[in-house]
C-alpha positions in Angstrom: 0.0 0.0 0.0 1.3 3.5 -0.9 1.8 6.2 1.7 -1.4 7.9 2.7 -1.9 11.4 1.2 -3.5 12.7 4.4 -4.2 11.2 7.7 -4.9 11.8 11.4 -3.7 9.5 14.1 -5.3 9.0 17.5 -7.0 12.4 17.3 -9.1 13.5 20.2 -10.9 16.8 20.7 -12.6 18.1 23.8 -14.5 21.3 24.5 -14.4 21.6 28.3 -16.0 18.5 29.6 -17.5 17.5 26.3 -15.5 14.9 24.3 -16.3 15.5 20.6 -13.7 13.0 19.2 -11.9 10.2 20.9 -8.9 8.4 19.4 -9.9 8.9 15.8 -7.4 7.6 13.1 -8.2 8.1 9.4 -6.2 7.7 6.2 -6.9 8.9 2.7 -4.9 8.1 -0.4 -4.6 10.0 -3.7 -7.4 9.3 -6.1 -9.6 7.9 -3.3 -13.1 9.1 -2.3 -14.0 8.5 1.3 -17.6 8.9 2.6 -17.7 10.2 6.1 -21.0 9.5 7.7 -22.7 9.5 11.1 -25.8 10.7 12.9 -26.1 14.2 14.3 -23.6 14.7 17.1 -21.4 11.8 15.9 -18.3 14.1 15.5 -18.2 14.7 11.8 -18.1 18.5 12.0 -15.4 18.4 14.6 -13.3 16.1 12.5 -13.8 18.3 9.4 -12.6 21.3 11.5 -9.5 19.4 12.5 -8.7 18.2 9.0 -9.4 21.7 7.5 -7.2 23.5 10.1 -10.1 25.4 11.8 -9.5 23.6 15.1 -6.4 22.0 16.6 -6.8 18.6 18.1 -6.5 18.2 21.9 -4.5 15.1 21.3 -3.1 13.2 18.3 -1.3 14.2 15.1 -2.2 15.4 11.6 0.0 14.2 8.8 0.2 15.4 5.2 2.3 13.3 2.7 4.2 11.7 5.6 5.0 14.9 7.4 3.4 15.9 10.7 1.6 19.2 10.4 0.2 21.7 12.8 -2.4 23.9 11.2 -2.8 27.3 13.0 -5.6 28.3 10.7 -7.6 27.1 7.7 -5.3 29.2 5.5 -2.3 27.1 6.5 -4.1 23.9 5.3 -5.3 25.7 2.2 -1.8 26.8 1.2 -0.6 23.2 1.7 -3.2 21.9 -0.7 -6.2 21.1 1.5 -9.4 22.8 0.3 -12.7 22.6 2.3 -16.1 23.4 1.0 -18.8 23.8 3.7 -22.6 23.6 3.2 -22.6 27.3 2.7 -20.7 27.4 -0.6 -19.4 31.0 0.0 -20.2 32.1 -3.5 -20.9 35.8 -4.2 -24.1 35.7 -6.3 -23.7 39.2 -7.7 -20.2 38.4 -9.1 -19.4 36.4 -12.3 -18.4 32.8 -12.3 -14.8 33.6 -13.0 -14.7 36.3 -10.2 -16.0 33.6 -7.8 -13.4 31.1 -9.0 -10.7 33.7 -8.3 -12.3 35.2 -5.2 -9.4 36.0 -2.9 -6.9 34.9 -5.6 -7.4 37.6 -8.1 -4.9 38.2 -10.8 -3.7 41.7 -11.9 -2.1 43.3 -14.8 1.0 45.4 -13.8 0.6 49.1 -14.1 3.2 51.8 -14.5 6.5 51.4 -12.8 5.7 47.8 -11.9 2.8 48.7 -9.6 -0.4 46.6 -9.6 -2.8 48.0 -12.1 -6.2 46.5 -12.9 -7.8 43.1 -12.8 -6.7 40.7 -15.5 -10.3 40.0 -16.3 -9.8 38.3 -19.7 -7.2 36.0 -18.3 -9.3 35.1 -15.3 -12.3 34.4 -17.5 -10.2 32.1 -19.7 -8.5 30.2 -16.9 -11.8 29.9 -14.9 -13.5 28.4 -18.0 -10.6 26.0 -18.6 -10.5 24.9 -14.9 -14.3 24.3 -14.7 -14.3 22.5 -18.0 -11.5 20.2 -16.8 -13.6 19.0 -13.9 -16.7 18.6 -16.1 -18.7 21.7 -15.3 -20.5 23.2 -18.2 -21.1 26.9 -17.6 -22.3 28.8 -20.7 -20.0 31.8 -20.0 -17.5 32.2 -17.3 -18.3 36.0 -17.1 -22.0 35.1 -16.4 -23.4 36.2 -13.0 -23.7 33.4 -10.5 -27.2 34.6 -9.7 -28.3 33.4 -13.2 -27.3 29.8 -12.5 -29.4 27.0 -11.2 -28.8 25.7 -7.7 -27.0 22.6 -9.0 -24.8 24.8 -11.2 -23.9 27.1 -8.3 -22.9 24.2 -6.1 -21.0 22.7 -9.0 -19.1 25.9 -9.5 -18.3 26.1 -5.8 -17.0 22.6 -5.9 -15.2 23.2 -9.2 -13.5 26.2 -7.6 -12.3 24.1 -4.7 -11.2 21.2 -7.0 -9.4 23.6 -9.4 -7.4 25.1 -6.5 -6.9 21.9 -4.4 -3.5 20.2 -5.1 -3.9 17.4 -2.6 -7.1 17.0 -0.7 -10.7 18.3 -1.0 -13.2 18.1 1.9 -16.9 18.4 0.9 -19.5 19.0 3.6 -23.0 18.1 2.4 -22.4 19.3 -1.2 -25.7 17.7 -2.5 -27.9 19.0 0.4 -31.2 20.5 -0.8 -30.5 19.7 -4.5 -32.8 17.8 -6.9 -31.8 14.6 -8.6 -30.4 16.1 -11.7 -28.6 18.9 -9.9 -27.1 16.4 -7.4 -25.9 14.3 -10.4 -23.9 17.3 -11.6 -22.2 17.6 -8.3 -21.4 13.9 -8.0 -19.9 14.1 -11.5 -17.5 16.7 -10.2 -16.5 14.5 -7.3 -15.7 11.7 -9.8 -13.6 14.2 -11.8 -11.7 15.2 -8.6 -10.9 11.5 -8.0 -9.7 11.1 -11.6 -7.3 14.1 -11.1 -5.7 12.2 -8.2 -7.1 14.2 -5.4 -8.1 12.7 -2.1 -11.8 13.5 -1.5 -13.6 13.4 1.8 -17.3 13.5 1.2 -19.6 14.2 4.2 -23.3 13.5 3.5 -26.5 12.4 5.2 -27.7 11.3 1.7 -26.6 7.7 1.8 -27.4 6.7 -1.8 -25.0 9.5 -2.9 -22.3 8.1 -0.6 -22.8 4.6 -1.9 -22.7 5.9 -5.5 -19.4 7.8 -5.5 -17.2 6.6 -2.7 -14.5 4.0 -2.5 -14.6 3.6 1.2 -16.9 4.6 4.0 -16.0 5.7 7.5 -18.8 5.7 10.1 -18.5 7.9 13.2 -20.6 7.4 16.3 -20.3 9.4 19.5 -16.9 10.7 18.5 -15.4 7.3 17.6 -14.9 5.4 14.3 -17.1 2.3 14.5 -16.6 1.2 10.9 -14.0 1.8 8.1 -14.5 -0.5 5.1 -14.8 -0.6 1.3 -18.1 0.8 0.0 -18.8 -2.5 -1.6 -19.3 -4.1 1.8 -22.3 -1.9 2.5 -25.8 -1.5 1.2 -28.3 1.2 2.3 -29.8 -0.9 5.0 -26.5 -2.1 6.5 -25.0 1.4 6.3 -28.0 2.9 8.1 -27.8 0.2 10.7 -24.1 0.9 11.4 -24.8 4.6 11.7 -27.6 4.1 14.2 -25.9 1.3 16.2 -28.4 -1.4 15.2 -25.5 -3.2 13.4 -22.1 -3.4 15.0 
């Protein structure tokens, strides 16, 4: 087995007397999609915050490409190649698709005496279109306002932005939530494209059919501990639900 791309070892996280995670170890390899599932209060959100750099673990280690890392902020993880997309996609609806893809990473044309001049709009439009096209997102025009897109297209653009910038790992928190079947299909296609690019994908979702459809492996959290970590092929909808709820050990 090759070296994991990203992992946590024996991670615990406490908030005062509340233990949110207890001895959690998780590995993800390049080109692998992991489904992270569990009931409300299972510890999924806390684990995502540790993986994304939003929170530091109380105990345990975070390891990226074999090197122990200590994230002081989500920006540290982002710079290292770990992108996280939360349920709130963070898109600015009044801006164009390309402006959203480059939000916080804008490119500029140099002005007089080498000073920053104005936005390199044509370049950003072209690159945004190429990046989204590479991950399978069909947007009529990259300079089109996000407010003119469907819900599925907006979510696909948000994921496409994260996929296009991620160099190692992408963490997706409920990306198909509140989407119709066709729109969710667009998002799941982007997840498959991320896998084909060799990214490690962590897919958090309560929609179990989607998890069963696109993942290679499923990790089940219950009360802050991992109770199952197995290939997706070993589960069906009934057994997965039973593992989540504790009816099946």
